[in-house]
gemmi code that builds the backbone of each chain (N, CA, C; Angstrom):
import gemmi

chains = {
    "A": [
        ("MET", (-36.877, -6.011, -17.295), (-35.439, -6.280, -17.485), (-34.719, -5.012, -17.840)),
        ("ARG", (-33.568, -4.804, -17.146), (-32.777, -3.602, -17.394), (-31.813, -3.880, -18.527)),
        ("TYR", (-31.692, -2.970, -19.448), (-30.721, -3.136, -20.541), (-29.378, -2.545, -20.188)),
        ("LEU", (-29.339, -1.636, -19.159), (-28.071, -1.035, -18.741), (-27.384, -1.942, -17.709)),
        ("THR", (-26.068, -2.003, -17.771), (-25.385, -2.741, -16.746), (-25.236, -1.860, -15.534)),
        ("ASP", (-24.913, -2.502, -14.344), (-24.776, -1.766, -13.128), (-23.692, -0.707, -13.294)),
        ("ARG", (-22.593, -1.118, -13.951), (-21.445, -0.171, -14.106), (-21.872, 1.038, -14.907)),
        ("LYS", (-22.619, 0.771, -15.990), (-23.038, 1.876, -16.859), (-23.897, 2.899, -16.082)),
        ("ARG", (-24.718, 2.353, -15.154), (-25.560, 3.284, -14.364), (-24.779, 4.025, -13.325)),
        ("ALA", (-23.611, 3.537, -12.927), (-22.800, 4.147, -11.908), (-21.881, 5.199, -12.483)),
        ("GLU", (-21.446, 4.970, -13.715), (-20.432, 5.859, -14.278), (-20.882, 7.291, -14.420)),
        ("GLY", (-19.984, 8.220, -14.062), (-20.252, 9.644, -14.159), (-21.052, 10.210, -13.042)),
        ("LEU", (-21.437, 9.403, -12.029), (-22.133, 9.910, -10.877), (-21.195, 10.452, -9.839)),
        ("GLY", (-21.724, 11.118, -8.803), (-20.846, 11.644, -7.742), (-20.223, 12.950, -8.129)),
        ("ALA", (-19.643, 13.636, -7.137), (-19.145, 15.000, -7.375), (-17.949, 14.991, -8.338)),
        ("SER", (-17.106, 13.977, -8.243), (-15.884, 14.007, -9.095), (-16.142, 13.456, -10.497)),
        ("LYS", (-17.212, 12.707, -10.647), (-17.625, 12.019, -11.910), (-16.621, 10.909, -12.279)),
        ("ALA", (-15.579, 10.741, -11.472), (-14.521, 9.769, -11.846), (-14.432, 8.630, -10.849)),
        ("GLY", (-15.408, 8.479, -9.945), (-15.318, 7.494, -8.877), (-15.301, 6.052, -9.407)),
        ("THR", (-16.087, 5.773, -10.471), (-16.109, 4.411, -10.986), (-14.756, 3.979, -11.511)),
        ("GLU", (-14.097, 4.870, -12.256), (-12.759, 4.614, -12.758), (-11.761, 4.396, -11.580)),
        ("HIS", (-11.865, 5.251, -10.544), (-11.001, 5.164, -9.379), (-11.187, 3.801, -8.719)),
        ("HIS", (-12.422, 3.448, -8.531), (-12.743, 2.181, -7.881), (-12.193, 1.012, -8.640)),
        ("TRP", (-12.402, 0.991, -9.969), (-11.907, -0.075, -10.820), (-10.410, -0.145, -10.790)),
        ("TYR", (-9.762, 1.020, -10.823), (-8.266, 1.049, -10.773), (-7.778, 0.424, -9.492)),
        ("MET", (-8.365, 0.783, -8.369), (-7.919, 0.216, -7.077), (-8.207, -1.293, -7.004)),
        ("ASN", (-9.261, -1.719, -7.615), (-9.635, -3.114, -7.678), (-8.595, -3.902, -8.448)),
        ("VAL", (-8.250, -3.456, -9.643), (-7.277, -4.147, -10.481), (-5.875, -4.158, -9.882)),
        ("SER", (-5.427, -2.949, -9.458), (-4.082, -2.876, -8.831), (-4.020, -3.664, -7.554)),
        ("GLY", (-5.126, -3.678, -6.818), (-5.174, -4.457, -5.557), (-5.013, -5.938, -5.806)),
        ("VAL", (-5.767, -6.448, -6.774), (-5.665, -7.888, -7.093), (-4.252, -8.225, -7.597)),
        ("GLY", (-3.693, -7.332, -8.441), (-2.326, -7.566, -8.940), (-1.328, -7.572, -7.824)),
        ("LEU", (-1.465, -6.638, -6.881), (-0.529, -6.560, -5.763), (-0.688, -7.743, -4.833)),
        ("THR", (-1.884, -8.299, -4.655), (-2.111, -9.418, -3.830), (-1.240, -10.634, -4.349)),
        ("LEU", (-1.160, -10.750, -5.676), (-0.310, -11.788, -6.281), (1.118, -11.520, -6.114)),
        ("LEU", (1.544, -10.254, -6.152), (2.961, -9.878, -6.107), (3.513, -9.975, -4.658)),
        ("ILE", (2.677, -9.549, -3.696), (3.180, -9.367, -2.292), (3.859, -10.629, -1.723)),
        ("PRO", (3.348, -11.826, -1.846), (4.088, -12.967, -1.255), (5.485, -13.125, -1.811)),
        ("PHE", (5.634, -12.935, -3.125), (7.004, -13.040, -3.703), (7.894, -11.870, -3.239)),
        ("PHE", (7.315, -10.668, -3.237), (8.057, -9.481, -2.828), (8.556, -9.645, -1.364)),
        ("VAL", (7.626, -10.083, -0.486), (7.982, -10.216, 0.882), (9.127, -11.252, 1.050)),
        ("PHE", (9.055, -12.340, 0.340), (10.072, -13.401, 0.430), (11.432, -12.899, -0.105)),
        ("ILE", (11.395, -12.215, -1.281), (12.675, -11.738, -1.837), (13.316, -10.690, -0.942)),
        ("LEU", (12.538, -9.716, -0.509), (13.117, -8.674, 0.311), (13.459, -9.165, 1.723)),
        ("GLY", (12.607, -10.034, 2.257), (12.844, -10.612, 3.593), (14.104, -11.412, 3.696)),
        ("THR", (14.420, -12.172, 2.618), (15.684, -12.953, 2.688), (16.859, -12.050, 2.420)),
        ("SER", (16.661, -10.929, 1.631), (17.770, -10.026, 1.299), (18.138, -9.103, 2.453)),
        ("LEU", (17.085, -8.636, 3.187), (17.314, -7.655, 4.266), (18.194, -8.300, 5.363)),
        ("GLY", (19.331, -7.687, 5.616), (20.232, -8.231, 6.626), (21.287, -9.114, 6.082)),
        ("ALA", (21.152, -9.490, 4.758), (22.220, -10.337, 4.118), (23.360, -9.421, 3.744)),
        ("PRO", (24.559, -10.005, 3.511), (25.743, -9.248, 3.099), (25.538, -8.581, 1.754)),
        ("TYR", (26.273, -7.498, 1.472), (26.140, -6.727, 0.260), (26.167, -7.565, -1.016)),
        ("GLU", (27.179, -8.429, -1.132), (27.368, -9.226, -2.381), (26.153, -10.097, -2.627)),
        ("GLU", (25.618, -10.673, -1.543), (24.482, -11.562, -1.693), (23.220, -10.812, -2.113)),
        ("VAL", (23.035, -9.579, -1.536), (21.899, -8.766, -1.907), (21.931, -8.413, -3.361)),
        ("VAL", (23.123, -7.949, -3.834), (23.278, -7.575, -5.240), (23.097, -8.769, -6.135)),
        ("ALA", (23.612, -9.924, -5.740), (23.509, -11.150, -6.549), (22.033, -11.574, -6.698)),
        ("THR", (21.284, -11.545, -5.534), (19.872, -11.898, -5.632), (19.072, -10.941, -6.524)),
        ("LEU", (19.255, -9.680, -6.287), (18.439, -8.670, -7.004), (18.860, -8.472, -8.452)),
        ("SER", (19.992, -9.004, -8.845), (20.418, -8.932, -10.250), (19.695, -9.988, -11.145)),
        ("GLN", (19.160, -10.988, -10.466), (18.490, -12.024, -11.250), (17.175, -11.500, -11.819)),
        ("PRO", (16.762, -12.044, -12.979), (15.571, -11.478, -13.653), (14.292, -11.537, -12.776)),
        ("PHE", (13.991, -12.670, -12.174), (12.715, -12.851, -11.459), (12.627, -11.852, -10.261)),
        ("PRO", (13.613, -11.898, -9.333), (13.532, -10.912, -8.232), (13.489, -9.494, -8.694)),
        ("ALA", (14.299, -9.148, -9.736), (14.367, -7.761, -10.212), (12.997, -7.280, -10.727)),
        ("VAL", (12.385, -8.155, -11.528), (11.066, -7.769, -12.129), (10.015, -7.676, -11.038)),
        ("ILE", (9.997, -8.670, -10.138), (8.993, -8.650, -9.070), (9.134, -7.405, -8.179)),
        ("VAL", (10.361, -7.106, -7.776), (10.570, -5.933, -6.900), (10.224, -4.643, -7.620)),
        ("GLY", (10.675, -4.480, -8.875), (10.362, -3.269, -9.652), (8.875, -3.127, -9.866)),
        ("LEU", (8.222, -4.181, -10.221), (6.753, -4.155, -10.493), (5.982, -3.842, -9.228)),
        ("THR", (6.374, -4.479, -8.097), (5.689, -4.238, -6.819), (5.788, -2.784, -6.419)),
        ("ILE", (7.021, -2.212, -6.553), (7.217, -0.805, -6.183), (6.331, 0.118, -7.081)),
        ("ALA", (6.373, -0.125, -8.388), (5.605, 0.740, -9.308), (4.090, 0.591, -9.056)),
        ("ALA", (3.624, -0.671, -9.038), (2.168, -0.883, -8.875), (1.722, -0.445, -7.471)),
        ("GLY", (2.560, -0.679, -6.498), (2.276, -0.306, -5.099), (2.157, 1.179, -4.937)),
        ("MET", (3.071, 1.924, -5.550), (3.046, 3.370, -5.382), (1.923, 4.038, -6.190)),
        ("LEU", (1.540, 3.419, -7.324), (0.400, 3.957, -8.087), (-0.919, 3.713, -7.297)),
        ("HIS", (-1.001, 2.576, -6.615), (-2.080, 2.244, -5.741), (-2.125, 3.178, -4.539)),
        ("PHE", (-0.932, 3.447, -3.966), (-0.815, 4.364, -2.838), (-1.258, 5.754, -3.258)),
        ("ARG", (-0.789, 6.207, -4.436), (-1.037, 7.538, -4.919), (-2.529, 7.846, -4.884)),
        ("ARG", (-3.358, 6.881, -5.335), (-4.798, 7.099, -5.363), (-5.464, 6.898, -4.022)),
        ("GLY", (-4.933, 5.946, -3.269), (-5.489, 5.712, -1.940), (-5.239, 6.894, -1.013)),
        ("ALA", (-4.010, 7.413, -1.071), (-3.644, 8.573, -0.251), (-4.433, 9.822, -0.679)),
        ("GLN", (-4.635, 9.962, -2.009), (-5.414, 11.076, -2.515), (-6.856, 11.067, -1.949)),
        ("MET", (-7.422, 9.846, -1.866), (-8.783, 9.714, -1.403), (-8.865, 10.101, 0.113)),
        ("MET", (-7.839, 9.667, 0.872), (-7.820, 10.015, 2.279), (-7.719, 11.532, 2.451)),
        ("ILE", (-6.817, 12.131, 1.708), (-6.624, 13.593, 1.771), (-7.950, 14.324, 1.439)),
        ("GLU", (-8.583, 13.897, 0.399), (-9.785, 14.586, -0.026), (-10.932, 14.386, 0.964)),
        ("ASP", (-10.893, 13.263, 1.688), (-11.934, 13.004, 2.709), (-11.808, 13.946, 3.894)),
        ("TYR", (-10.583, 14.276, 4.252), (-10.420, 14.935, 5.568), (-9.812, 16.342, 5.507)),
        ("TRP", (-9.390, 16.813, 4.383), (-8.857, 18.176, 4.306), (-9.511, 18.936, 3.138)),
        ("GLY", (-9.483, 20.258, 3.254), (-10.043, 21.094, 2.148), (-9.126, 22.234, 1.846)),
        ("GLY", (-9.469, 23.018, 0.867), (-8.796, 24.250, 0.546), (-7.380, 24.065, 0.199)),
        ("MET", (-6.562, 25.039, 0.634), (-5.130, 25.040, 0.273), (-4.358, 23.880, 0.883)),
        ("THR", (-4.758, 23.480, 2.152), (-4.089, 22.385, 2.781), (-4.198, 21.123, 1.895)),
        ("ARG", (-5.428, 20.895, 1.403), (-5.677, 19.763, 0.542), (-4.734, 19.787, -0.696)),
        ("LYS", (-4.676, 20.981, -1.298), (-3.871, 21.085, -2.556), (-2.375, 20.747, -2.254)),
        ("VAL", (-1.888, 21.371, -1.173), (-0.462, 21.221, -0.868), (-0.166, 19.737, -0.595)),
        ("MET", (-1.072, 19.063, 0.135), (-0.913, 17.701, 0.451), (-0.962, 16.797, -0.796)),
        ("LEU", (-1.881, 17.178, -1.707), (-1.993, 16.369, -2.932), (-0.770, 16.538, -3.814)),
        ("TRP", (-0.256, 17.808, -3.939), (0.942, 17.980, -4.713), (2.086, 17.125, -4.131)),
        ("THR", (2.195, 17.182, -2.776), (3.298, 16.470, -2.146), (3.183, 14.965, -2.369)),
        ("VAL", (2.007, 14.407, -2.010), (1.832, 12.970, -2.071), (1.962, 12.400, -3.459)),
        ("ILE", (1.364, 13.102, -4.410), (1.392, 12.547, -5.805), (2.823, 12.652, -6.371)),
        ("CYS", (3.491, 13.747, -6.133), (4.883, 13.850, -6.627), (5.796, 12.849, -5.894)),
        ("LEU", (5.559, 12.662, -4.595), (6.367, 11.728, -3.841), (6.182, 10.312, -4.398)),
        ("SER", (4.930, 9.964, -4.774), (4.624, 8.621, -5.295), (5.448, 8.370, -6.556)),
        ("TYR", (5.448, 9.323, -7.459), (6.191, 9.176, -8.720), (7.679, 9.129, -8.478)),
        ("LEU", (8.148, 9.920, -7.486), (9.549, 9.980, -7.165), (10.021, 8.572, -6.655)),
        ("VAL", (9.239, 7.981, -5.798), (9.576, 6.639, -5.250), (9.604, 5.627, -6.372)),
        ("ILE", (8.668, 5.688, -7.331), (8.715, 4.766, -8.462), (9.957, 4.954, -9.229)),
        ("ALA", (10.319, 6.190, -9.637), (11.498, 6.445, -10.456), (12.756, 6.011, -9.705)),
        ("ALA", (12.827, 6.300, -8.391), (14.021, 5.940, -7.613), (14.108, 4.391, -7.542)),
        ("GLY", (13.016, 3.719, -7.289), (12.990, 2.279, -7.170), (13.434, 1.568, -8.482)),
        ("LEU", (12.916, 2.041, -9.594), (13.244, 1.423, -10.905), (14.699, 1.727, -11.224)),
        ("TYR", (15.167, 2.940, -10.925), (16.539, 3.311, -11.140), (17.457, 2.332, -10.346)),
        ("ALA", (17.126, 2.146, -9.092), (17.899, 1.296, -8.226), (17.975, -0.126, -8.772)),
        ("ILE", (16.836, -0.713, -9.197), (16.781, -2.047, -9.746), (17.685, -2.213, -10.937)),
        ("VAL", (17.598, -1.200, -11.875), (18.392, -1.210, -13.116), (19.901, -1.105, -12.731)),
        ("ARG", (20.178, -0.206, -11.800), (21.597, 0.015, -11.395), (22.192, -1.277, -10.756)),
        ("ILE", (21.441, -1.941, -9.947), (21.900, -3.175, -9.302), (22.154, -4.245, -10.355)),
        ("ALA", (21.215, -4.304, -11.345), (21.300, -5.384, -12.357), (22.468, -5.264, -13.270)),
        ("ILE", (22.880, -4.003, -13.643), (23.915, -3.838, -14.621), (25.321, -3.629, -14.001)),
    ],
    "B": [
        ("MET", (-18.469, 32.371, -10.333), (-17.825, 31.150, -9.978), (-16.908, 31.332, -8.787)),
        ("ALA", (-16.248, 32.518, -8.748), (-15.259, 32.729, -7.721), (-15.895, 32.816, -6.327)),
        ("ASP", (-17.149, 33.359, -6.248), (-17.736, 33.487, -4.875), (-18.569, 32.336, -4.451)),
        ("ILE", (-18.542, 31.234, -5.194), (-19.197, 30.019, -4.695), (-18.362, 29.559, -3.475)),
        ("GLU", (-18.996, 29.056, -2.436), (-18.337, 28.614, -1.200), (-17.121, 27.715, -1.568)),
        ("ARG", (-15.974, 28.206, -1.250), (-14.778, 27.378, -1.523), (-14.013, 27.124, -0.232)),
        ("GLY", (-13.496, 25.983, -0.099), (-12.725, 25.667, 1.095), (-13.617, 25.513, 2.288)),
        ("ASN", (-14.932, 25.650, 2.095), (-15.886, 25.508, 3.190), (-16.930, 24.509, 2.896)),
        ("ARG", (-16.549, 23.558, 2.009), (-17.478, 22.524, 1.571), (-17.466, 21.374, 2.591)),
        ("PRO", (-18.573, 20.645, 2.673), (-18.634, 19.575, 3.673), (-17.599, 18.500, 3.387)),
        ("LEU", (-17.020, 17.986, 4.488), (-16.086, 16.868, 4.394), (-16.777, 15.597, 4.795)),
        ("SER", (-16.098, 14.490, 4.602), (-16.591, 13.219, 5.029), (-16.870, 13.234, 6.517)),
        ("PRO", (-17.971, 12.608, 6.965), (-18.296, 12.590, 8.407), (-17.078, 12.040, 9.189)),
        ("HIS", (-16.733, 12.716, 10.241), (-15.485, 12.331, 10.918), (-15.672, 11.046, 11.786)),
        ("LEU", (-14.525, 10.417, 12.045), (-14.470, 9.089, 12.622), (-15.178, 9.008, 13.964)),
        ("GLN", (-15.034, 10.107, 14.751), (-15.552, 10.005, 16.107), (-17.063, 10.090, 16.213)),
        ("ILE", (-17.728, 10.359, 15.128), (-19.216, 10.515, 15.179), (-19.895, 9.128, 15.418)),
        ("TYR", (-19.320, 8.093, 14.829), (-20.007, 6.787, 14.867), (-19.481, 5.887, 16.032)),
        ("ARG", (-20.383, 5.037, 16.499), (-19.989, 4.056, 17.475), (-19.118, 3.021, 16.776)),
        ("PRO", (-17.903, 2.764, 17.325), (-17.020, 1.822, 16.641), (-17.604, 0.404, 16.571)),
        ("GLN", (-17.511, -0.177, 15.384), (-17.920, -1.562, 15.225), (-16.756, -2.305, 14.560)),
        ("ILE", (-16.787, -3.621, 14.631), (-15.662, -4.392, 14.113), (-15.455, -4.123, 12.627)),
        ("THR", (-16.579, -3.976, 11.870), (-16.526, -3.736, 10.448), (-15.920, -2.376, 10.176)),
        ("SER", (-16.349, -1.329, 10.940), (-15.824, 0.017, 10.642), (-14.408, 0.228, 11.098)),
        ("VAL", (-14.065, -0.352, 12.258), (-12.669, -0.222, 12.797), (-11.711, -0.905, 11.842)),
        ("THR", (-12.074, -2.111, 11.393), (-11.113, -2.822, 10.474), (-11.029, -2.106, 9.149)),
        ("SER", (-12.087, -1.425, 8.750), (-12.046, -0.666, 7.502), (-11.131, 0.578, 7.643)),
        ("ILE", (-11.293, 1.269, 8.776), (-10.459, 2.444, 9.069), (-8.955, 2.052, 9.078)),
        ("PHE", (-8.715, 0.868, 9.683), (-7.332, 0.434, 9.726), (-6.784, 0.045, 8.367)),
        ("THR", (-7.665, -0.266, 7.390), (-7.159, -0.532, 6.023), (-6.529, 0.746, 5.520)),
        ("ARG", (-7.150, 1.877, 5.753), (-6.636, 3.147, 5.340), (-5.370, 3.496, 6.085)),
        ("VAL", (-5.406, 3.319, 7.399), (-4.247, 3.668, 8.232), (-3.028, 2.862, 7.801)),
        ("THR", (-3.216, 1.529, 7.661), (-2.046, 0.693, 7.274), (-1.553, 1.070, 5.873)),
        ("GLY", (-2.453, 1.228, 4.922), (-2.115, 1.557, 3.528), (-1.286, 2.819, 3.440)),
        ("ASN", (-1.701, 3.840, 4.202), (-0.972, 5.131, 4.148), (0.330, 5.050, 4.913)),
        ("ALA", (0.329, 4.322, 6.029), (1.538, 4.204, 6.827), (2.627, 3.474, 6.125)),
        ("LEU", (2.266, 2.598, 5.149), (3.269, 1.835, 4.414), (4.232, 2.674, 3.601)),
        ("ILE", (3.908, 3.954, 3.421), (4.833, 4.870, 2.698), (6.177, 4.896, 3.394)),
        ("VAL", (6.171, 4.839, 4.743), (7.428, 4.893, 5.497), (8.334, 3.720, 5.113)),
        ("GLY", (7.792, 2.516, 5.163), (8.573, 1.323, 4.782), (8.983, 1.369, 3.345)),
        ("ALA", (8.079, 1.858, 2.441), (8.385, 1.934, 1.007), (9.570, 2.865, 0.765)),
        ("VAL", (9.578, 3.991, 1.391), (10.698, 4.962, 1.156), (11.989, 4.346, 1.674)),
        ("LEU", (11.909, 3.742, 2.835), (13.140, 3.099, 3.430), (13.692, 2.003, 2.516)),
        ("ILE", (12.785, 1.148, 2.043), (13.208, 0.037, 1.174), (13.884, 0.569, -0.148)),
        ("VAL", (13.241, 1.576, -0.708), (13.773, 2.147, -1.957), (15.137, 2.815, -1.703)),
        ("TRP", (15.237, 3.457, -0.550), (16.571, 4.092, -0.200), (17.627, 2.971, -0.100)),
        ("TRP", (17.263, 1.887, 0.535), (18.137, 0.727, 0.749), (18.547, 0.136, -0.621)),
        ("LEU", (17.569, 0.063, -1.541), (17.824, -0.476, -2.900), (18.827, 0.476, -3.666)),
        ("ILE", (18.562, 1.756, -3.549), (19.423, 2.721, -4.249), (20.867, 2.542, -3.730)),
        ("ALA", (20.982, 2.416, -2.374), (22.249, 2.262, -1.722), (22.929, 0.961, -2.221)),
        ("ALA", (22.147, -0.091, -2.395), (22.732, -1.359, -2.900), (23.239, -1.201, -4.317)),
        ("GLY", (22.636, -0.300, -5.095), (23.076, -0.017, -6.435), (24.308, 0.853, -6.489)),
        ("ALA", (24.429, 1.709, -5.443), (25.511, 2.715, -5.442), (26.834, 2.161, -5.030)),
        ("GLY", (26.839, 1.107, -4.216), (28.103, 0.495, -3.816), (28.145, 0.061, -2.350)),
        ("PRO", (29.223, -0.636, -1.934), (29.299, -1.204, -0.596), (29.171, -0.181, 0.542)),
        ("GLU", (29.862, 1.023, 0.379), (29.827, 1.982, 1.492), (28.396, 2.497, 1.729)),
        ("ALA", (27.758, 2.926, 0.617), (26.396, 3.458, 0.709), (25.508, 2.402, 1.257)),
        ("PHE", (25.696, 1.156, 0.826), (24.834, 0.030, 1.262), (25.023, -0.208, 2.744)),
        ("ALA", (26.265, -0.143, 3.236), (26.530, -0.345, 4.657), (25.766, 0.661, 5.499)),
        ("ARG", (25.731, 1.902, 5.039), (25.047, 2.956, 5.762), (23.550, 2.702, 5.860)),
        ("ALA", (22.942, 2.451, 4.674), (21.492, 2.200, 4.632), (21.160, 0.912, 5.372)),
        ("ASP", (21.947, -0.145, 5.196), (21.687, -1.411, 5.840), (21.786, -1.290, 7.347)),
        ("TRP", (22.706, -0.422, 7.811), (22.824, -0.228, 9.299), (21.505, 0.347, 9.846)),
        ("VAL", (20.969, 1.337, 9.116), (19.723, 1.934, 9.585), (18.561, 0.940, 9.551)),
        ("LEU", (18.405, 0.199, 8.425), (17.280, -0.726, 8.291), (17.382, -1.969, 9.190)),
        ("THR", (18.619, -2.300, 9.574), (18.731, -3.496, 10.461), (19.030, -3.116, 11.934)),
        ("SER", (18.959, -1.775, 12.228), (19.047, -1.323, 13.626), (17.779, -1.780, 14.329)),
        ("TRP", (17.739, -1.635, 15.672), (16.511, -2.033, 16.389), (15.304, -1.217, 15.930)),
        ("LEU", (15.503, 0.061, 15.627), (14.450, 0.926, 15.130), (14.027, 0.485, 13.763)),
        ("GLY", (14.990, 0.233, 12.912), (14.738, -0.231, 11.526), (13.964, -1.550, 11.561)),
        ("ASN", (14.396, -2.477, 12.415), (13.704, -3.774, 12.562), (12.271, -3.600, 12.954)),
        ("LEU", (12.085, -2.628, 13.906), (10.744, -2.387, 14.405), (9.846, -1.864, 13.290)),
        ("VAL", (10.420, -0.897, 12.495), (9.679, -0.316, 11.388), (9.341, -1.406, 10.326)),
        ("MET", (10.342, -2.244, 10.033), (10.136, -3.305, 9.057), (9.121, -4.328, 9.536)),
        ("PHE", (9.182, -4.650, 10.839), (8.226, -5.630, 11.399), (6.786, -5.014, 11.352)),
        ("GLY", (6.685, -3.740, 11.719), (5.413, -3.066, 11.663), (4.877, -2.995, 10.205)),
        ("SER", (5.759, -2.713, 9.297), (5.366, -2.627, 7.884), (4.925, -3.966, 7.336)),
        ("LEU", (5.589, -5.050, 7.823), (5.197, -6.364, 7.386), (3.781, -6.676, 7.831)),
        ("TRP", (3.485, -6.343, 9.139), (2.106, -6.539, 9.594), (1.143, -5.668, 8.827)),
        ("ALA", (1.492, -4.389, 8.619), (0.612, -3.456, 7.865), (0.367, -4.026, 6.470)),
        ("LEU", (1.384, -4.578, 5.848), (1.245, -5.082, 4.499), (0.290, -6.269, 4.460)),
        ("TRP", (0.414, -7.192, 5.410), (-0.484, -8.350, 5.447), (-1.891, -7.906, 5.807)),
        ("TYR", (-2.001, -7.007, 6.772), (-3.325, -6.486, 7.171), (-4.032, -5.872, 5.937)),
        ("HIS", (-3.294, -4.955, 5.267), (-3.877, -4.246, 4.110), (-4.240, -5.211, 3.024)),
        ("THR", (-3.404, -6.248, 2.803), (-3.708, -7.253, 1.806), (-4.982, -8.014, 2.129)),
        ("LEU", (-5.100, -8.537, 3.369), (-6.292, -9.294, 3.746), (-7.526, -8.388, 3.718)),
        ("ALA", (-7.373, -7.150, 4.230), (-8.505, -6.232, 4.235), (-8.914, -5.853, 2.818)),
        ("GLY", (-7.906, -5.765, 1.921), (-8.214, -5.507, 0.516), (-8.970, -6.614, -0.147)),
        ("ILE", (-8.561, -7.852, 0.174), (-9.253, -9.038, -0.351), (-10.700, -9.012, 0.119)),
        ("ARG", (-10.892, -8.637, 1.395), (-12.238, -8.562, 1.938), (-13.075, -7.560, 1.195)),
        ("HIS", (-12.454, -6.405, 0.851), (-13.201, -5.401, 0.045), (-13.593, -5.874, -1.297)),
        ("VAL", (-12.694, -6.672, -1.910), (-12.982, -7.250, -3.263), (-14.126, -8.215, -3.131)),
        ("ILE", (-14.141, -9.014, -2.036), (-15.255, -9.946, -1.852), (-16.553, -9.186, -1.710)),
        ("TRP", (-16.567, -8.129, -0.901), (-17.789, -7.347, -0.731), (-18.190, -6.716, -2.050)),
        ("ASP", (-17.214, -6.202, -2.810), (-17.522, -5.492, -4.051), (-18.220, -6.439, -5.035)),
        ("ASN", (-17.970, -7.755, -4.920), (-18.606, -8.675, -5.805), (-19.950, -9.180, -5.279)),
        ("GLY", (-20.338, -8.593, -4.114), (-21.709, -8.840, -3.600), (-21.773, -10.043, -2.673)),
        ("TYR", (-20.611, -10.510, -2.176), (-20.585, -11.627, -1.199), (-20.250, -11.150, 0.177)),
        ("GLY", (-20.620, -11.927, 1.153), (-20.154, -11.682, 2.570), (-20.765, -10.433, 3.181)),
        ("LEU", (-21.905, -9.896, 2.653), (-22.421, -8.661, 3.158), (-23.397, -8.866, 4.313)),
        ("GLU", (-23.771, -10.145, 4.631), (-24.651, -10.373, 5.801), (-23.819, -9.958, 7.028)),
        ("LEU", (-24.524, -9.356, 7.998), (-23.837, -8.794, 9.133), (-22.877, -9.794, 9.820)),
        ("GLU", (-23.401, -11.008, 10.013), (-22.595, -11.996, 10.731), (-21.312, -12.338, 9.944)),
        ("THR", (-21.462, -12.548, 8.645), (-20.299, -12.891, 7.788), (-19.349, -11.704, 7.718)),
        ("ALA", (-19.889, -10.501, 7.601), (-19.048, -9.299, 7.537), (-18.241, -9.151, 8.744)),
        ("GLU", (-18.870, -9.405, 9.921), (-18.105, -9.301, 11.175), (-17.052, -10.370, 11.291)),
        ("LYS", (-17.388, -11.570, 10.802), (-16.458, -12.690, 10.841), (-15.194, -12.378, 9.983)),
        ("LEU", (-15.478, -11.738, 8.790), (-14.396, -11.368, 7.942), (-13.442, -10.334, 8.643)),
        ("GLY", (-14.055, -9.459, 9.434), (-13.247, -8.470, 10.212), (-12.300, -9.208, 11.106)),
        ("TRP", (-12.795, -10.198, 11.857), (-11.935, -10.939, 12.807), (-10.853, -11.733, 12.033)),
        ("ILE", (-11.236, -12.248, 10.865), (-10.282, -12.999, 10.057), (-9.094, -12.065, 9.629)),
        ("VAL", (-9.446, -10.788, 9.287), (-8.403, -9.867, 8.916), (-7.511, -9.558, 10.098)),
        ("ILE", (-8.071, -9.364, 11.317), (-7.275, -9.077, 12.478), (-6.324, -10.219, 12.827)),
        ("PHE", (-6.917, -11.430, 13.008), (-6.062, -12.561, 13.421), (-5.235, -13.059, 12.279)),
        ("GLY", (-5.767, -13.040, 11.081), (-5.023, -13.544, 9.907), (-3.780, -12.717, 9.679)),
        ("SER", (-3.852, -11.396, 9.838), (-2.650, -10.588, 9.625), (-1.582, -10.871, 10.627)),
        ("GLY", (-2.021, -11.178, 11.899), (-1.079, -11.493, 12.967), (-0.404, -12.799, 12.675)),
        ("VAL", (-1.208, -13.825, 12.319), (-0.699, -15.138, 12.000), (0.303, -15.084, 10.815)),
        ("LEU", (-0.093, -14.390, 9.754), (0.777, -14.279, 8.565), (2.096, -13.575, 8.881)),
        ("THR", (2.034, -12.549, 9.772), (3.242, -11.838, 10.165), (4.192, -12.774, 10.911)),
        ("VAL", (3.670, -13.495, 11.906), (4.511, -14.442, 12.665), (5.066, -15.557, 11.720)),
        ("LEU", (4.174, -16.080, 10.873), (4.648, -17.084, 9.915), (5.738, -16.598, 9.008)),
        ("THR", (5.621, -15.327, 8.506), (6.670, -14.805, 7.660), (7.982, -14.696, 8.391)),
        ("VAL", (7.915, -14.172, 9.601), (9.158, -13.989, 10.373), (9.815, -15.346, 10.616)),
        ("LEU", (8.986, -16.369, 10.999), (9.520, -17.687, 11.217), (10.146, -18.298, 9.938)),
        ("THR", (9.399, -18.158, 8.804), (9.908, -18.663, 7.527), (11.219, -18.026, 7.154)),
        ("LEU", (11.319, -16.718, 7.311), (12.539, -15.980, 6.927), (13.686, -16.361, 7.846)),
        ("TRP", (13.328, -16.724, 9.126), (14.351, -17.148, 10.043), (15.054, -18.441, 9.570)),
        ("ILE", (14.185, -19.356, 9.020), (14.719, -20.631, 8.565), (15.621, -20.429, 7.329)),
        ("PHE", (15.170, -19.533, 6.391), (15.934, -19.370, 5.138), (17.187, -18.565, 5.316)),
    ],
}
model = gemmi.Model(1)
for chain_id, residues in chains.items():
    chain = gemmi.Chain(chain_id)
    for i, (resn, *xyz) in enumerate(residues, 1):
        res = gemmi.Residue()
        res.name, res.seqid = resn, gemmi.SeqId(i, " ")
        for name, pos in zip(("N", "CA", "C"), xyz):
            atom = gemmi.Atom()
            atom.name, atom.element = name, gemmi.Element(name[0])
            atom.pos, atom.b_iso = gemmi.Position(*pos), 0.0
            res.add_atom(atom)
        chain.add_residue(res)
    model.add_chain(chain)
structure = gemmi.Structure()
structure.add_model(model)
structure.setup_entities()
């Protein structure tokens, strides 16, 4: 009988030493996003193409505002790590660094802009 | 430290090396759809900022997003979102040790392909009614 759990045996392995944490992060954010996506799609789907007043009225309400804000934040944090993994798989050297700087900063920029927009619409 | 091989380290085996299989192709498309969704995300956030800024800014952003090109990008993003969601669920199933038999794994691949198409059409129809 093994006294170590599977996770304990996996932690700290691999070149980056951080793969277990990465995997678990994507797992948790993925499950959370799966729950958010149906609501997000419905809220944005009904708002896209609607008149200005209606869009503002819908997104000012607590439930749509929180769902949209949370989906943008969680989605972009999930993207930030997913895109990082893709870049690290296929590029090296300076190209990799420039791409990582760009993608990671862009992810945080989209989160900040999205949350700002939600607050601005609501008040 | 400085003269250790840098920038010349092995990368992940490239896609064209392997014979395509339903499991690998659907997995590659998980990555493609996930990364492509940045386009839709940036457009949606721009549209939200415009909605917060006022009617004129909103009219401009809304015109772009509801143009034929905007509609095409949004429709594509909707499919990518459902595909990535279903494929993600499949990965969670595998991570927990289920569905790894070849036959089941391949079936899951087809479910992701057809399921994402069905969900996309259903979403468009539902939104049409509302």
